[in-house]
N, C-alpha and C positions, 0 to 999 in steps of 0.2 A: 356700234352695237345697236341692235334692233330688238326691242322688247315688247311683247304682247301681254297685257294683263286682262284676264277674263273674269268678269263679274256680272253674270246675269242675275235676274230676280228683281227685287223691289228697290224703291228709291233710297231708303235708308241704307241698304247694303251697298249700293253703288256709290253713294255719297261718302260713306265711311271708307271705302276702298281707295278714294282719291288720295289718301295720305301717303300711299306707296309712291305716287308720282313725285311728290315733293322730296322725299328721301332719295329716290333714284336720281333725280336731276341734280341734287346736291353732290352726290357721289360721282355721277357720270353726266356732266353737263352737256356733252355732245351726243348722248344716247338718243335714239329715236323711239319715243314711247307711244304705243297704241293702246287704246282702251276698248275692249269688246263688251258691249252692253245691249240690253233690250231697248228698243226704240223709245218707249214711253218714258224712260228715265233720263233722256238726254238733257232736259232743262236744268238739272242740278249740276251738270258738268260743262255746260256751255260756257265758253270764254275762259276755261281753266288754262292758265298760262303754262302748266307743265305737261299737258296732254297734247301731243303733236298730231294725233289722228284718232278719230272715232271710228270704230268698226261696229256696224249695227247688226245685231242678231234679231232680225225682224220676224213678225208673226208668219210671214210667207215662208221664210226659211225653216222656222220651227215646226210648221204644220205640213210641210211637203217634203217627202223623202228625196225626190229628184233635186229640189232647190237646196236641200241640205248638202247633197253631194257636190253640187256646183260651188256652194259656199266653202266647203272644206277644201276644194281644189284651189280656190282663190287664196285661202289661208296658206296653203302649201307654197304657192308662188311668191308669197311675201318674204320667204326665207328668214324667218325670225331666228335670232340667236338664243333668246330666252323666252319661255312662256311661264307666266305665274297664274296658275288656275286657282282662283279663290272659290269659285262656285262649286267645283268638285262633283258635278252630276254627269250623266251619260253624254250629254251634248258637249260639255266642256272637256270631258275625257277624250272624245273624238277629235275635238279641235286641237288639243295638246298633242295627240299622236300624229295627226296629219300635218301639224306645223313643221315637223322635222327638226325642231330646235334641239341643239345639243344639251341645253340645260332646261329641264322641265321641273317646276316646283309646284307642290300642292300640299294640302293637309293629308295627314296619314289616314288611310282607310285600308284595312287588310285586303279587300278584294280589288283595289285599284292601285296599290302602291307600286306594282311592277311597271306601271305605265310612266312613272316619273323617275327622274334621276335623284331628286331630293324630296323627301316628305317630312312635314313638320307636325308633331303632335300638339294638339290644342291644349293650352293650360286651362284649368278649371277654376282657378282663383287668380285675380289680378295680382301682378307682381310690382307694378309701377304706378298704381293709383288711377289708371285709365279704365275704361270699359273693356270687357273681354273682347268685344268686337274689334276694338282698336288694337289692343295688345296682340291678339292672335294674328291679325293681319300684318302688323309690323314685323313679327317673327318670321314671316315668309321671306323676308329680305336677308335673313342670316346666311343662306348659302351663297349670296353675292357679296359677302363680307361687309355688309352694311350694319353697323352697330345700332342697337335699340336707342331711339330717341322719341320722346312723346311729341306728337304733332296732332293737331285737330283738323278735321275737314273744313274746307272753306268754299264758299260760293262767291263767284265774281260777277258783279253786276256792272253794266256800263253806265256812264253818266246819263245817257239818253233814257235808259230803263228807270233809273232813280227819279229823274225828272218826270217821266210819264206817270210813275206811281204816285208821286206827290201831287201832281195835277189831278189824277183820278180821285184821290181822296178829297182834295179841296172842292172839286166840282160836285162831289156827293155830300157836301155839307160838313165834313170833318175839319176841325181846327188842328193844324199841325203843331201848334204851340201848346196843345193840351195832351194829356196822356191818352194813348191808343192801345187797347189790349185786344190781341187776337185770341179767340177761344177755339181750341180744338174740341168742338162740341160733340163729335162722334168719333168712335174708334174705327179701325179698318173693317171691323165686322161687329155684329151684336155682342159676341162673347168678349170683345175687347172694349166695350163701351160702358162707361160709368153710368149708373142708374139715372134716369131722366130727372126725377125729383131732386136727387142729390146734386146733380149738376146745376139745376136751377138755383138751388140754395147757394152754391159757390158763386154763381154769376151775380146773385143779389149782393153778396159780400163785396165782389169786385166793383159793383155799381156804387158802393158807398165811397169808393176812392175819389178824392177831390177832382172834379172836372173829367171823370172817366168817360171815355168813348169806347164802345165795345163792338167788335166785329166778330162774325162767326165764319169759321172755315168749313165750308160744305159745298156740294155740287147740287144743281137744281133738282136732280132726281131724289135727293134726300130731304126735300122741303117739308114733307109731312112729319118726319121725325124731328126736324128742327122746330117746327111749329109747336109740337108737344112741349118741348123744353121752354121755348119762348113764352108760351101761354102760362106756364107754371111759375114764371118770374113775377116779382112784385111790379105794380104799376109804375113806380118811380124808376125801377131798373129798366123797364121796357123803353122808357123815353131816352135812355142812353145807348140802346142797342140799334145799330144800323144793319138791320137784318137783310135788307135788300141790296146791300153793298157787298158784292162778292165778285171774284174774277173768274173768267172762263178758261184761262190757260194757266198751266203750272208756273211758267216763267213770270207771269204777271202776279200770281200769288206770292212768289218769292220776293219780288220787288216791293210789294205792299207790306209784307211781313217785315222787311228791313226797316220800314218806317215806324214800326210798333215799339212800344216800351217793353212789352213782354208777350210771350205766348203761353197761355195757360190752358190745360185740358188733358184729354186722353193722349197717352204716349203713342207715338207713331212717326210716320215720315215727316209730318209738319214740325214736330219737335226737333228732329235731326236737322231740318232745314233752318229753323230758327237758331240753333246752336252754331251752325256753319256761318250764319250771318252775324254772330256775336250778339244775338238778342237774348236776354234772360228768359229762362223757361221754368215753368212749374208743371211737372208731368205726373199724371196719375197712371200707374202701371197696372195692367191687368194682373190679378193675383196668380194666374197660371204661368206668367212669364218670370224669368230670372232677371231681376233688376240689374245685377252685375254685368249682364250681357251688353247693356246699352247705357250704363251710367257708372262713372268712376268717381271715387272720393275726391279727386283733384278738381272736379267740376263744382264742388259745393259752394265755392265763393260766389258763384253767379247763377247756378242752376239748382233746382230742387226736384227730387223725385220721390214720390210716395208709393209705397208698396205695403201689402198686408203684413209682410214680415217686419216692418218697422215698428209694429205695435206688439209688445211682448205679451200682453194679455190676450192676444188673439191666436196664440200658438196652438190652441186646442181646436180651432176651426178646421173642419174636415177639408183636406186639401182637394178632394175630388169634387166637392160641391161648389162649383164656380159661382153660382147665383148667391149662395149663402155668404161666400167670401166677400163679394162686392157689397152685399147688404150690411156686412159688418164694418165696412170702411165708410162709416157715416160722416156726414159733413162736420159734426161736432168734433170728431177726431182730427179732421183735416184743417178746419178753419184757423186754429192757432198758428199752424205753419204757413198757411196762405197769408194771413195777416202780417206775419213777420216778413215774408217775402215781399209783400206790397210795401211795407214800411221801408225796407231796404232800397226800394226803387225811388222813393221820394227824395 
């Protein structure tokens, strides 16, 4: 049996979708499993033992009609038996149709359901204590008679990568025998970024942790925003921040994060990466997001997620006013939970 799983879009989506491969290989160990993804997300699935082949949906294919047609023809020649379309947009609709697969599975949408042999309606509330992102994906395996079982995404690093990350940190002055905290200092965009002064206050609290060493997750083009937060930190905290220590490649960031005691900061791809590495996380959710989409109650033994809805006295905050929502999520509200999280790491 030859199966194609289609998951375009962002790192968190691709990483979450890897759980299907583990379940499929368990049920069909001899199946050939292909994963269609965007090129930039490859680092989170590199070395995955259950993915037999990566199919890249490159910018060249995405932006050129003729290249798309050639790509669809290559898909057709693969003669897949099953296509699982998680993405569910026009490009993946076309891929599913051109595949010629006898079994085509996707989420139910009224205007595209005729393209698939099986469509699954998304649940709105978790049924098994996982995030909705995970539970809804695993439900896509039901037409293949694969029962629901909770699994978490995993990232697989080589010994060489782990050694290189440890060497990188040591050469930059970090002590691997002392706590290292990775800070998700910025969100994926300004609307998903915790206010600068508030973030500085949280970092100051982390700096009080015994022998704390603090890294920032950012790219060079964001240095001005990073400097604003760094400059707002206390002098003693600044001494513990290794601001100039950052990685240029996503795979290197993954390996470095694997050496950290925790990842703390804005919810996003980095949080998903840390979870897949089994690194504890403390995530600040943008108020406009549904926390249940990316966080399940079964994660609470190791991970913490903070959302506006966690505070009963903020129920009257106008949902449409994002800036006000974030301003109401003051450090004073969050620090008790952050300190408990840090205490549990000790």
